[in-house]
N, C-alpha and C positions, 0 to 999 in steps of 0.2 A: 347932300342927296345919295349917303351911298344906302344906311340904311328905308330910304322909298324905293329907293331901285330891289336892297331885298327882299322887300315886303311885292314887290309887285312883281319876280322872275314867275314867267310859268310855270316851273316844275318845286315839284313838292319839299317841298327845307328843313332839312333836320335838326336840331341841336342838339348835340348830348356836354352836360358837363358832370369829371367828376374832378375838379382841383376846382379853380374858384371862377368865382363870372363878377365881376363888378363894372360898373358901368356901361360902357363899350358892350360887353359883353352877356352881360344882363339883357341890355335895348336886344339884342342878337336871339336872346332866346326865348322873350316876348313880342320878337317879333319869328320867327319862325312858324312854322305849319304846323308842325310835335317839336315837344320838345321834350327828354329825359332824366334826370338830375341823379346824378345819386346821390344819399341820400348823406355825405361828407359832403359835401358839395360845399363851397360857402359861396354865396352872393351877397350885393346887397350895393347901393342908390347911393355913392360915398358925395358925391360931385362937393354940397353945403359943408362940408365938415373940410373944404379945402377953398369954402370963398365961392365955388360958381357954381351954379345950374346947373343941374342934368338935360336946359335942354334939348341934350339931341334925340334924347329918347322917351324923356316926363311923355309922348302924347303917342308912345308906344307899349310902354308900362298898362298908362291911367285901358287904352282901351282891356291889355288884357287883363290886365284884374277891377279892374276899377277901381274910380276917382278915388276916395277912400282912404283905400289900402295904397294906393302908390301915391298918397300925397303924405301918411303915416312914417311911410319906408324911406322918407325924399327925401318932406321935416326934418325926421330923425339919425340920418344916415343909418338907422340901423343894421346890422349885421344878423345874416341865420344862413340854417343849411338848410341844405334837397329835403326832410323833410319842411321847410318850415314853405319853400316853393312850391313846392308839391301841395299845399293846404291853400298859400296863397292863390294856386294857381296860372303858375308861373309853369311849373309842367304839368304834364300831363301824365308823362311817367314815371316814378320813385320805382329804385333800384339797389337791395344796397350795392358794394362794392366793388363783391364776386356777382356780382346778375349781368353786372350792368352792360356786360360786352353781348350776351344773350337777349335777354328785354332790347337790346340796339335789332338784333339778327334779325329780332322778329315780326316788330316795325317796321325794318326795310323791307323785309316778306310778304307783309302785310301792303306796304306797299305799292312794292312790285307790283301784289296781285291784282289795281286797276287801272284804269288803259288814261298813258301819260298827256291827248289829249284829254280825254274826261275828264284827272286831275288838275290840268290846269286851267278852266272851261267854269267848273268849280265856284276856284280859289276865286278866278275875274270873278259873278255869282255874286259868291259869297264877298271879298269885299267892298263887291259896288252897297250891300247894303246897307240903306238910309241915304245915299247919295242922292237916290232922284226917289221918284214918285212909285208907287207898291207899281201901281199900273202899268206904269214904263219897264222897270222894271221884269216886272211879271208876266211881262210878252216879250223883251230884250232873252229872261231864262224858255222863255218858249219855240226862239225861234232860235234859241243854242240848244238846245235840245231835239231838236227837228237835223240839224246837221249832223251832228255827232252818233242819229240814229243810222242814215243815209251815211256816215264817213266807214268807209274801210273797215279802224275801228269799231265804231257800234257793230256793225255787221259781222265782227270772228271774236268781236264776245258778249252778244246773241249768240252768236254758234257755236263758241265752247261752250257756253253755258245746256245748248238745247244736246250735245250729244256730249256732254259729263267728259270737258275735257280745262286741260287748262288754257288759258287765249294767247297763244303768239304771237305776244303788240313788237309790230310793227314800227319799225324807224324811218322818219322822214328825212 
């Protein structure tokens, strides 16, 4: 349940892989909303080489990189570096080791420009794609948009945009 709980966190989650991320570590890299990898990171799904299945992480790996690639990685126990993790779609950002901190800071700055409630609502909508009929999801998404539009966060974001300033997000 830890992986499911992590996926459902309303906060924007960020994984930074600079060393090794095997098994569960790779699972979290696939679960994070945004993943940054160092080119020299080492990753893989070694469970099958130990005689067990990557049962806890497999659904999240498949969602992140697709069934064909996930099967290849799980059924061979292949180990790969950060460049391959980026190519496979595990990470959205690839950094050389000396640039990892700067890339991470830039990504965090981008996250902080976004309204926290807006990001939470966006995650919820996106995680529900495919779970509901399109009409139901679209109707609920429109309700969420209207609620956010009328909220203090929505008003602050729109006012800041009109005034050409950064929004001052408030914690509730």
